[in-house]
MARLOVO-50258 format. One record per residue (C-alpha): residue number from 1; residue in three letters; x, y, z. Coordinates in nm, 2 decimals. Layout:
<nodes>
vose pavex x y z
NUM ALA X Y Z
...
</nodes>
This chain:
<nodes>
vose pavex x y z
1 MET 0.00 0.04 0.02
2 LYS 0.31 0.22 0.07
3 LYS 0.48 0.16 -0.24
4 ILE 0.11 0.22 -0.44
5 ILE 0.11 0.60 -0.25
6 LEU 0.46 0.67 -0.30
7 ILE 0.47 0.62 -0.69
8 ILE 0.07 0.75 -0.71
9 VAL 0.31 1.08 -0.54
10 SER 0.58 1.07 -0.74
11 VAL 0.37 1.09 -1.10
12 PHE 0.17 1.39 -0.88
13 LEU 0.49 1.57 -0.86
14 LEU 0.62 1.46 -1.18
15 ILE 0.31 1.61 -1.39
16 SER 0.33 1.92 -1.14
17 ILE 0.69 1.97 -1.27
18 PHE 0.61 1.96 -1.60
19 PHE 0.37 2.20 -1.60
20 VAL 0.50 2.45 -1.38
21 PHE 0.82 2.46 -1.66
22 HIS 0.55 2.44 -1.97
23 LYS 0.40 2.74 -1.79
24 ARG 0.69 2.95 -1.73
25 ALA 0.83 2.85 -2.16
26 GLN 0.47 3.02 -2.23
27 ILE 0.56 3.32 -2.00
28 LYS 0.89 3.38 -2.14
29 GLU 0.72 3.42 -2.54
30 GLU 0.49 3.57 -2.44
31 VAL 0.80 3.85 -2.29
32 ILE 1.00 3.82 -2.62
33 ALA 0.67 3.96 -2.80
34 HIS 0.61 4.20 -2.61
35 GLU 0.93 4.36 -2.67
36 ASP 0.91 4.36 -3.00
37 TYR 0.58 4.57 -2.96
38 ASN 0.57 4.93 -3.03
39 PRO 0.33 5.15 -2.90
40 TYR 0.50 5.47 -3.06
41 LYS 0.48 5.40 -3.44
42 ASP 0.16 5.47 -3.50
43 ALA 0.11 5.73 -3.20
44 GLU 0.03 6.12 -3.26
45 ILE 0.32 6.27 -3.17
46 LYS 0.42 6.65 -3.25
47 ALA 0.69 6.90 -3.11
48 VAL 0.61 7.27 -2.98
49 ILE 0.89 7.50 -2.94
50 ILE 0.88 7.72 -2.67
51 PRO 1.11 8.01 -2.53
52 SER 1.41 7.97 -2.30
53 GLU 1.66 8.16 -2.12
54 ASN 1.83 8.46 -2.25
55 ASN 1.61 8.44 -2.58
56 THR 1.70 8.11 -2.69
57 PHE 1.47 7.80 -2.81
58 GLY 1.40 7.45 -2.63
59 TYR 1.09 7.21 -2.72
60 ASP 0.80 7.05 -2.57
61 ILE 0.72 6.69 -2.70
62 TYR 0.35 6.58 -2.65
63 LEU 0.28 6.20 -2.73
64 TYR -0.12 6.26 -2.82
65 ASP -0.25 6.55 -2.64
66 ALA 0.01 6.49 -2.29
67 ILE 0.36 6.64 -2.27
68 LEU 0.58 6.33 -2.24
69 ILE 0.90 6.59 -2.34
70 HIS 0.96 6.91 -2.15
71 GLN 1.33 7.02 -2.26
72 PRO 1.41 7.41 -2.24
73 SER 1.74 7.39 -2.23
74 ARG 1.98 7.21 -2.47
75 PRO 1.98 6.83 -2.39
76 GLY 2.29 6.67 -2.26
77 LEU 2.53 7.04 -2.17
78 PRO 2.50 7.23 -1.87
79 GLY 2.32 7.52 -1.82
80 ASN 1.98 7.61 -1.86
81 ILE 2.04 7.80 -2.21
82 GLY 1.85 7.65 -2.51
83 PHE 1.93 7.65 -2.90
84 ALA 2.03 7.99 -3.10
85 THR 1.76 7.95 -3.29
86 GLU 1.38 7.77 -3.38
87 GLU 1.53 7.59 -3.70
88 ASP 1.76 7.45 -3.48
89 ALA 1.56 7.37 -3.20
90 ILE 1.32 7.24 -3.45
91 LYS 1.61 6.96 -3.55
92 VAL 1.66 6.81 -3.22
93 ALA 1.33 6.78 -3.16
94 GLU 1.26 6.60 -3.47
95 LEU 1.55 6.37 -3.40
96 VAL 1.40 6.27 -3.03
97 ILE 1.08 6.21 -3.21
98 LYS 1.22 6.00 -3.44
99 LYS 1.40 5.78 -3.18
100 ILE 1.06 5.78 -2.95
101 ARG 0.91 5.64 -3.28
102 ASN 1.16 5.37 -3.32
103 ASN 1.06 5.27 -2.91
104 GLU 1.45 5.41 -2.78
105 MET 1.31 5.53 -2.42
106 PRO 1.44 5.76 -2.29
107 PRO 1.53 5.94 -2.63
108 THR 1.87 6.04 -2.53
109 VAL 2.05 6.30 -2.74
110 THR 2.43 6.28 -2.71
111 VAL 2.69 6.62 -2.79
112 GLU 2.80 6.41 -3.10
113 GLU 2.42 6.39 -3.22
114 LEU 2.41 6.78 -3.18
115 GLU 2.73 6.84 -3.36
116 GLY 2.62 6.60 -3.63
117 LEU 2.32 6.82 -3.65
118 GLY 2.49 7.14 -3.66
119 VAL 2.30 7.31 -3.34
120 LEU 2.62 7.32 -3.14
</nodes>
């Protein structure tokens, strides 16, 4: 009688372990599938140029109607001074929107990118 109970318990444990590992594999597959999901690909994203200190310019990035980024100064640089022209602010804001659309979050802007855009 003890051997039968031991066999039943062993089979039950093996079946339980199988289902636990099977469920973990399913969850892992779902996580990988969600990593490919990009909620910003077709989102309504817009930039608004804003005034900043000393007659310079910054930008706000809106996701639908909510402000996502408020950037009154040049990103990646010390100080509170914005861009010299509205056109420079627009160039960087467009780069940030491109990064958001590519699901690069946060959409960090480097000094090298600013130099490449010719805004420094």
